[in-house]
ROROGU-881848 format. One record per atom (N, C-alpha, C, O, CB): residue in one letter; chain; atom name; z, x, y. Coordinates in pm, whole numbers, plus 32768, in hexadecimal, padded with zeros to 4 digits. Atoms other than C-alpha are relative to their C-alpha. Glycine has a CB too. Layout:
REM residues N
 aa ch at    Z    X    Y
  A  A CA    Z    X    Y
...
REM end
This chain:
REM residues 101
 aa ch at    Z    X    Y
  X  A  N 7FCE 8090 8010
  X  A CA 6689 559A 18D5
  X  A  C 7FC6 7FC4 7F84
  X  A  O 7F50 7FD8 7F66
  X  A CB 7FDA 7FA5 807D
  X  A  N 8025 803F 806B
  X  A CA 6677 54D8 17A5
  X  A  C 7FBB 7F80 8011
  X  A  O 7FBE 7F46 807E
  X  A CB 8068 7FF3 7FB7
  X  A  N 803F 8082 7FEC
  X  A CA 65AF 53A1 175C
  X  A  C 8064 7F90 8022
  X  A  O 8042 7F3A 8073
  X  A CB 7FB3 7FD9 7F83
  X  A  N 7FA1 8060 7FE0
  X  A CA 66ED 52CF 1763
  X  A  C 802D 801A 8097
  X  A  O 804F 7FB9 80DB
  X  A CB 8077 8007 7F99
  X  A  N 7FD6 7FE9 7F7B
  X  A CA 6747 537A 18B4
  X  A  C 7F8A 7FD6 805E
  X  A  O 7FA9 7FA8 80CC
  X  A CB 802B 8097 8014
  X  A  N 806C 803B 7FAD
  X  A CA 65E8 531F 1944
  X  A  C 8007 7F71 8009
  X  A  O 7FF4 7F37 8073
  X  A CB 7F7D 8024 7FCF
  X  A  N 7FF3 809A 8004
  X  A CA 6617 51B9 18DA
  X  A  C 8078 7FD2 804C
  X  A  O 8072 7F6A 808E
  X  A CB 800C 7FCB 7F6D
  X  A  N 7F89 8020 7FB3
  X  A CA 6774 51B4 196D
  X  A  C 7FEC 8012 8099
  X  A  O 801D 7FC2 80E9
  X  A CB 8074 8057 7FCF
  X  A  N 8019 7FE8 7F79
  X  A CA 6705 523F 1AB1
  X  A  C 7F99 7F95 803B
  X  A  O 7FAA 7F66 80AB
  X  A CB 7FCD 808F 800F
  X  A  N 8066 8062 7FD4
  X  A CA 65D5 5152 1ACB
  X  A  C 804C 7F77 8008
  X  A  O 803D 7F2E 806A
  X  A CB 7F7E 7FFA 7F98
  X  A  N 7FAE 8083 8009
  X  A CA 66B9 502A 1A73
  X  A  C 805B 7FF5 807B
  X  A  O 8061 7F8C 80BA
  X  A CB 805B 7FFA 7F78
  X  A  N 7FA7 8007 7F8D
  X  A CA 67B6 5086 1B84
  X  A  C 7FAF 7FEF 8079
  X  A  O 7FD9 7FA7 80D4
  X  A CB 8057 807B 800D
  X  A  N 8058 801F 7F86
  X  A CA 669C 5093 1C7F
  X  A  C 7FCE 7F70 800E
  X  A  O 7FC5 7F3A 807D
  X  A CB 7F85 8058 7FFD
  X  A  N 8032 808D 800C
  X  A CA 6619 4F3A 1C12
  X  A  C 8075 7FAA 802B
  X  A  O 8060 7F49 8074
  X  A CB 7FCE 7FDA 7F68
  X  A  N 7F8E 8056 7FE6
  X  A CA 677F 4EAD 1C2C
  X  A  C 801F 8010 809B
  X  A  O 8045 7FAF 80DC
  X  A CB 807F 8029 7FA1
  X  A  N 7FE7 7FE2 7F71
  X  A CA 67A6 4F51 1D8A
  X  A  C 7F9F 7FAC 8052
  X  A  O 7FC2 7F68 80B2
  X  A CB 7FEE 809C 8020
  X  A  N 8065 8059 7FB0
  X  A CA 6668 4EAE 1E01
  X  A  C 800F 7F70 7FF9
  X  A  O 7FEE 7F28 8057
  X  A CB 7F78 8017 7FD3
  X  A  N 7FE6 8080 8008
  X  A CA 66C9 4D6B 1D76
  X  A  C 8073 7FCD 8061
  X  A  O 806D 7F5F 8098
  X  A CB 801C 7FE7 7F78
  X  A  N 7FA0 801C 7FA3
  X  A CA 680C 4D7B 1E45
  X  A  C 7FCB 7FFC 8086
  X  A  O 7FF4 7FA5 80D3
  X  A CB 8067 805B 7FF8
  X  A  N 803A 8000 7F80
  X  A CA 674A 4DC9 1F6F
  X  A  C 7FA9 7F8B 8022
  X  A  O 7FAB 7F58 8092
  X  A CB 7FB7 8073 800F
  X  A  N 8054 807F 7FEC
  X  A CA 665B 4CB0 1F4C
  X  A  C 805E 7F8B 8012
  X  A  O 8041 7F38 8067
  X  A CB 7F9E 7FE3 7F85
  X  A  N 7F97 8065 7FF3
  X  A CA 678B 4BC8 1F25
  X  A  C 8039 8000 8095
  X  A  O 8049 7F99 80D6
  X  A CB 8075 801D 7F96
  X  A  N 7FCA 7FFB 7F70
  X  A CA 6814 4C45 2076
  X  A  C 7F9A 7FD6 8066
  X  A  O 7FB8 7F94 80C9
  X  A CB 8030 808F 8024
  X  A  N 8074 8026 7FA4
  X  A CA 66BF 4C20 211C
  X  A  C 7FF8 7F5F 8002
  X  A  O 7FEF 7F1F 806B
  X  A CB 7F6E 8045 7FC9
  X  A  N 800B 808E 8007
  X  A CA 66AF 4ABA 209B
  X  A  C 8075 7FB7 804F
  X  A  O 805D 7F54 8093
  X  A CB 7FFF 7FD6 7F6C
  X  A  N 7F91 8030 7FB3
  X  A CA 6804 4A71 212B
  X  A  C 7FF1 8007 8099
  X  A  O 801A 7FAE 80E3
  X  A CB 8077 804A 7FD8
  X  A  N 801A 7FEC 7F7B
  X  A CA 679F 4AFC 2273
  X  A  C 7F99 7F9B 8035
  X  A  O 7FA9 7F66 80A4
  X  A CB 7FD4 808A 8014
  X  A  N 806E 805C 7FD7
  X  A CA 6662 4A21 2284
  X  A  C 8038 7F6D 7FFE
  X  A  O 8020 7F1E 8059
  X  A CB 7F7F 800F 7F9C
  X  A  N 7FC9 8087 800C
  X  A CA 671A 48E8 220D
  X  A  C 8068 7FE0 8071
  X  A  O 8070 7F6E 809D
  X  A CB 8042 7FEE 7F75
  X  A  N 7F9A 800F 7FA4
  X  A CA 6835 491B 2308
  X  A  C 7FD7 8023 808F
  X  A  O 802E 8025 80E6
  X  A CB 806F 804F 7FD5
  X  A  N 8033 7FCA 7F82
  X  A CA 675A 498F 2431
  X  A  C 802D 7FB4 8078
  X  A  O 8046 7FEC 80E2
  X  A CB 7F6C 8004 7FFE
  X  A  N 7FD9 8056 7F8C
  X  A CA 67B8 4865 250B
  X  A  C 808F 7FCC 7FF7
  X  A  O 80BC 7F75 8041
  X  A CB 7FA1 7F87 8009
  X  A  N 7F72 802F 800F
  X  A CA 691F 4842 248D
  X  A  C 805A 8046 8069
  X  A  O 8069 80C0 8062
  X  A CB 8037 801E 7F6E
  X  A  N 7FA3 7FC2 7F9D
  X  A CA 6A0E 4882 25B2
  X  A  C 8070 804F 7FC4
  X  A  O 80B7 801A 7F6F
  X  A CB 803C 7F98 8055
  X  A  N 7F9C 7FB3 802A
  X  A CA 6AF7 49A0 2577
  X  A  C 7FDC 804F 7F79
  X  A  O 8030 8098 7F45
  X  A CB 8076 7FAA 7FF4
  X  A  N 8026 7FB7 807E
  X  A CA 6A3A 4A27 2440
  X  A  C 7FED 8097 801E
  X  A  O 7FA4 80BC 807A
  X  A CB 7F7A 7FC4 7FC2
  X  A  N 8018 7F6A 7FEE
  X  A CA 6A4A 4BA2 2429
  X  A  C 7F94 8022 7F97
  X  A  O 7F9A 7FFC 7F22
  X  A CB 808C 805E 7FE8
  X  A  N 8071 7FD7 804C
  X  A CA 6905 4C3A 23AA
  X  A  C 8040 805E 7F8F
  X  A  O 80A1 80A4 7FAA
  X  A CB 7F8E 804A 805E
  X  A  N 7FD9 7FAF 806E
  X  A CA 6935 4CE7 2252
  X  A  C 7FA0 8075 7FF2
  X  A  O 7F27 8062 7FE6
  X  A CB 8006 7FAD 7F81
  X  A  N 804B 7F8C 800D
  X  A CA 68C3 4E4C 2238
  X  A  C 801A 8038 7F7A
  X  A  O 808D 8032 7F4E
  X  A CB 801E 805F 806C
  X  A  N 7FEE 7FC1 8088
  X  A CA 688F 4EFB 20E4
  X  A  C 7FEC 8096 8017
  X  A  O 7F88 80C6 804D
  X  A CB 7F96 7FC6 7F90
  X  A  N 8008 7F69 8005
  X  A CA 68D6 5068 20CB
  X  A  C 7FFB 8035 7F74
  X  A  O 8053 8017 7F23
  X  A CB 8078 803E 8046
  X  A  N 801B 7FD0 808E
  X  A CA 684F 511D 1F92
  X  A  C 8038 8091 8006
  X  A  O 8022 80DB 8067
  X  A CB 7F58 7FFB 7FD2
  X  A  N 7FC8 7F7F 8010
  X  A CA 6907 5253 1F20
  X  A  C 7FEF 8034 7F69
  X  A  O 7FF9 7FEA 7F07
  X  A CB 8094 7FFB 802B
  X  A  N 801F 7FC1 8083
  X  A CA 68BF 5343 1E01
  X  A  C 8097 8004 7FB6
  X  A  O 8101 8016 7FF2
  X  A CB 7FB5 80A4 8016
  X  A  N 7F7C 7FEE 8045
  X  A CA 69CB 5346 1CEC
  X  A  C 7FDA 806E 7F81
  X  A  O 7F67 8081 7F59
  X  A CB 8040 7F5F 7FC4
  X  A  N 8004 7F9A 805D
  X  A CA 6A08 5453 1BE3
  X  A  C 800D 7FB8 7F6C
  X  A  O 8059 7F58 7F5D
  X  A CB 8077 806B 8021
  X  A  N 8058 7F95 8015
  X  A CA 697B 54A1 1AE0
  X  A  C 7F6F 7FE9 8032
  X  A  O 7F20 8047 803D
  X  A CB 7FFF 801E 7F72
  X  A  N 8082 8022 7FCF
  X  A CA 6848 53E6 1B63
  X  A  C 8003 7F6E 8014
  X  A  O 8043 7F20 7FCD
  X  A CB 7F8E 802B 7FA1
  X  A  N 800B 809E 7FE2
  X  A CA 67F5 5295 1BFE
  X  A  C 8026 7FF1 8092
  X  A  O 803C 804F 80DF
  X  A CB 8069 7F9F 7F9F
  X  A  N 7FE0 8034 7F76
  X  A CA 6840 51D9 1D35
  X  A  C 8059 7F88 7FF9
  X  A  O 8057 7F3C 7F99
  X  A CB 7F80 7FDA 804F
  X  A  N 7FA9 806F 7FF2
  X  A CA 6942 50E1 1DA9
  X  A  C 7FDF 7FC0 8084
  X  A  O 7FBE 8003 80E6
  X  A CB 8094 8029 7FF7
  X  A  N 800F 804C 7F81
  X  A CA 691A 4FD3 1EAD
  X  A  C 8080 7FC4 8030
  X  A  O 80C4 7F81 7FE2
  X  A CB 7F9B 7F92 7FF0
  X  A  N 7F90 8027 7FC6
  X  A CA 6A32 4F85 1F9C
  X  A  C 7FDC 7F99 8070
  X  A  O 7F99 7FC2 80CF
  X  A CB 804A 8076 8030
  X  A  N 8017 8064 7F95
  X  A CA 6A1A 4E46 2074
  X  A  C 8063 7FEF 805F
  X  A  O 80D3 7FD9 8031
  X  A CB 7FEA 7F85 7FCE
  X  A  N 7F98 800C 7FA2
  X  A CA 6AD8 4E2E 21B7
  X  A  C 7FC8 7FB4 8076
  X  A  O 7F4F 7FBE 808B
  X  A CB 8038 8089 8028
  X  A  N 8026 804B 7F87
  X  A CA 6AC1 4D50 22F2
  X  A  C 7FEF 8068 8070
  X  A  O 802F 80D0 8074
  X  A CB 806D 7F91 8027
  X  A  N 800E 7FA6 7F80
  X  A CA 6A47 4DEC 243E
  X  A  C 7FF7 7F9C 807C
  X  A  O 7FEC 7F21 8077
  X  A CB 7F72 8065 7FF9
  X  A  N 8002 804D 7F83
  X  A CA 6A43 4D84 259B
  X  A  C 7F6F 7FEA 803A
  X  A  O 7F5A 7FAF 80A4
  X  A CB 8057 8049 806A
  X  A  N 808A 8010 7FD2
  X  A CA 68CF 4D8E 25BC
  X  A  C 7FC1 7F74 7FEE
  X  A  O 7FE8 7F2C 7F92
  X  A CB 7FAC 8061 7FB8
  X  A  N 8049 807F 800A
  X  A CA 67E8 4C5A 25F3
  X  A  C 7FA3 8001 7F8D
  X  A  O 7F74 8068 7F5F
  X  A CB 7FB5 7FE3 807C
  X  A  N 8067 800E 8070
  X  A CA 670C 4BE0 24E7
  X  A  C 7F6D 7FEB 8043
  X  A  O 7F4F 7F92 8091
  X  A CB 8028 7F7B 7F9B
  X  A  N 808E 8004 7FC8
  X  A CA 659F 4C25 2534
  X  A  C 7F9F 7FE7 7F7C
  X  A  O 7F92 803E 7F26
  X  A CB 7FD9 8097 8054
  X  A  N 8053 8032 8069
  X  A CA 64B1 4B6C 2442
  X  A  C 7FA0 8071 7FD8
  X  A  O 7F8D 8088 7F61
  X  A CB 7FB4 7F80 802C
  X  A  N 8064 7F9C 8026
  X  A CA 63AF 4C89 2457
  X  A  C 8046 806E 7FB2
  X  A  O 800D 8098 7F4D
  X  A CB 7FB7 803B 807E
  X  A  N 7FBB 7FA4 803B
  X  A CA 64B2 4D86 23F2
  X  A  C 8031 7FD9 7F69
  X  A  O 8035 802A 7F0C
  X  A CB 806C 801E 805A
  X  A  N 7FD5 8034 807F
  X  A CA 652C 4CB2 22D6
  X  A  C 7F95 7FFB 7FA4
  X  A  O 7FAC 8017 7F2E
  X  A CB 8038 7F7E 800B
  X  A  N 8075 800F 804E
  X  A CA 63C9 4C7B 2255
  X  A  C 7FD4 80A1 7FD3
  X  A  O 7FB5 80BC 7F5F
  X  A CB 7F87 7FAB 805E
  X  A  N 8018 7F72 8021
  X  A CA 6388 4E03 2267
  X  A  C 805D 802D 7F9A
  X  A  O 8030 8065 7F36
  X  A CB 800B 8058 8077
  X  A  N 7F93 7FE5 8064
  X  A CA 64D2 4E37 21AD
  X  A  C 7FE3 7FCB 7F79
  X  A  O 7FF9 800C 7F13
  X  A CB 8080 7FC6 802D
  X  A  N 8023 804C 8080
  X  A CA 645E 4D37 20AA
  X  A  C 7F96 8048 7FB3
  X  A  O 7F9C 8060 7F3A
  X  A CB 7FCE 7F6E 801E
  X  A  N 807A 7FBD 8041
  X  A CA 6317 4DE3 206D
  X  A  C 801F 8091 7FCA
  X  A  O 7FEB 80BC 7F63
  X  A CB 7F8A 800A 806C
  X  A  N 7FD3 7F80 8037
  X  A CA 63B9 4F3B 204A
  X  A  C 8050 7FEF 7F87
  X  A  O 803B 803D 7F2A
  X  A CB 804F 804D 8061
  X  A  N 7FB8 8019 8073
  X  A CA 64B5 4EAC 1F51
  X  A  C 7FA2 7FE3 7F8F
  X  A  O 7FAE 801B 7F23
  X  A CB 805F 7F93 8016
  X  A  N 8058 801B 8072
  X  A CA 639C 4E19 1E89
  X  A  C 7FB6 806F 7FD0
  X  A  O 7FAA 807F 7F57
  X  A CB 7FA4 7F9C 801F
  X  A  N 8045 7F8A 8035
  X  A CA 62D8 4F54 1E7C
  X  A  C 8065 8063 7FB9
  X  A  O 803E 80A1 7F56
  X  A CB 7FB4 8048 8075
  X  A  N 7F98 7FAD 803C
  X  A CA 641A 501B 1E23
  X  A  C 8021 7FC5 7F77
  X  A  O 8032 800F 7F16
  X  A CB 8080 8008 805C
  X  A  N 7FE7 8035 8087
  X  A CA 645E 4F27 1D0A
  X  A  C 7F94 8015 7FA2
  X  A  O 7FAB 8036 7F2E
  X  A CB 801A 7F74 8005
  X  A  N 8072 7FE2 8058
  X  A CA 62FA 4F45 1C86
  X  A  C 7FF5 809B 7FD3
  X  A  O 7FCC 80B7 7F62
  X  A CB 7F7D 7FD5 804C
  X  A  N 8003 7F6F 801A
  X  A CA 630E 50C6 1C8F
  X  A  C 806A 8018 7F92
  X  A  O 804E 805A 7F2F
  X  A CB 801E 8057 8086
  X  A  N 7F98 7FF4 8065
  X  A CA 6452 50B9 1BCD
  X  A  C 7FD6 7FC9 7F7E
  X  A  O 7FEC 8005 7F14
  X  A CB 807C 7FBD 802B
  X  A  N 8030 803F 8088
  X  A CA 63BA 4FCD 1ACA
  X  A  C 7FA7 8058 7FBD
  X  A  O 7FAF 8070 7F45
  X  A CB 7FB7 7F78 8011
  X  A  N 8069 7FA6 8049
  X  A CA 6295 50B6 1A98
  X  A  C 8044 807C 7FC5
  X  A  O 8017 80AC 7F5C
  X  A CB 7F8A 8032 8067
  X  A  N 7FAB 7F8C 803A
  X  A CA 6391 51D8 1A5D
  X  A  C 8036 7FDD 7F88
  X  A  O 8031 802A 7F28
  X  A CB 8071 802B 8057
  X  A  N 7FB1 8038 8078
  X  A CA 6450 5101 1965
  X  A  C 7F8A 7FF0 7F8A
  X  A  O 7FA0 801D 7F1A
  X  A CB 8050 7F5F 8029
  X  A  N 8071 8014 805C
  X  A CA 62FE 50A6 18AF
  X  A  C 7FD0 8087 7FC7
  X  A  O 7FBB 8099 7F4F
  X  A CB 7F8A 7FB9 804A
  X  A  N 802E 7F80 8030
  X  A CA 6292 520D 18A8
  X  A  C 805D 804B 7FA5
  X  A  O 8037 8093 7F4A
  X  A CB 7FE1 8054 806F
  X  A  N 7F8F 7FC9 805D
  X  A CA 63E1 5279 1810
  X  A  C 7FF7 7FC2 7F77
  X  A  O 7FFE 8006 7F10
  X  A CB 8094 7FE2 803C
  X  A  N 8011 8044 8086
  X  A CA 63B6 5170 1703
  X  A  C 7F8D 8033 7FB3
  X  A  O 7F9C 805A 7F3F
  X  A CB 7FED 7F6C 800F
  X  A  N 8078 7FC4 8035
  X  A CA 6257 51E0 16BF
  X  A  C 800F 808A 7FC4
  X  A  O 7FD7 80A8 7F5B
  X  A CB 7F9D 8006 806A
  X  A  N 7FE8 7F78 802D
  X  A CA 62CE 534A 169C
  X  A  C 8054 7FF4 7F85
  X  A  O 803A 8039 7F22
  X  A CB 8044 8057 806D
  X  A  N 7FAA 8017 807B
  X  A CA 63E2 52CC 15AA
  X  A  C 7FB7 7FE3 7F90
  X  A  O 7FC4 8024 7F28
  X  A CB 805E 7F95 800F
  X  A  N 8057 8034 806B
  X  A CA 62EA 5210 14DD
  X  A  C 7FA5 8072 7FC7
  X  A  O 7F92 807E 7F4D
  X  A CB 7FA7 7F8A 8039
  X  A  N 805A 7F92 802E
  X  A CA 61FD 5343 14D4
  X  A  C 8052 806C 7FB0
  X  A  O 801F 80A1 7F4D
  X  A CB 7FB6 8045 807E
  X  A  N 7FAF 7FA8 8048
  X  A CA 631A 5426 1463
  X  A  C 8028 7FCD 7F79
  X  A  O 8029 8018 7F17
  X  A CB 8073 8020 804D
  X  A  N 7FE6 8038 8080
  X  A CA 637F 533B 1357
  X  A  C 7F8D 7FFF 7FA8
  X  A  O 7F9E 801A 7F31
  X  A CB 8031 7F7C 800C
  X  A  N 806F 7FF5 804D
  X  A CA 6225 5329 12E1
  X  A  C 7FE6 8087 7FC3
  X  A  O 7FC8 8093 7F4C
  X  A CB 7F97 7FDA 804B
  X  A  N 801D 7F71 8026
  X  A CA 61FB 54A6 12D2
  X  A  C 8074 801F 7F91
  X  A  O 8057 8062 7F2D
  X  A CB 8007 806C 808B
  X  A  N 7F94 7FE2 8063
  X  A CA 6356 54B3 1214
  X  A  C 7FE4 7FCB 7F7B
  X  A  O 8003 8009 7F15
  X  A CB 8082 7FCA 802B
  X  A  N 801D 8052 8089
  X  A CA 62DE 53B3 1106
  X  A  C 7F8B 8047 7FB6
  X  A  O 7F85 804D 7F3B
  X  A CB 7FD2 7F5B 801D
  X  A  N 806E 7FBD 8043
  X  A CA 61A2 5471 10CB
  X  A  C 801B 808D 7FC5
  X  A  O 7FC1 80CB 7F8C
  X  A CB 7F92 8009 8060
REM end
C-alpha cells in the first residue's frame, strides 16, 4: 500500500467515526423524543482500502450507557486512525528527506 493509500484509508476511518459520533449525538439529544428511532451506524470496508459508515434507524431503545460506550469506542477509533495518518505523513517526510540527500 502506498503512502497516499495509507492516508486515504486513515481519513476514511476518521470520517466514518465522525459520522458515528453524529449519530450517537442525535440519539442522546432525542432520547426522550416520542417516536424517535435510535440511529445505528454500520461500518463496512470498501475497496481498495478504507471504511464507510452507513447510518440507519433501528427499533431498539436508547440506552445512555450503550451510547456512552459507543462514543468512547468511536473516540478511540478516531484517535487510532489519526495516528496512522500521522505515521504515514512522517514516513512520507522521511522518504522525501532521503530522496533529497
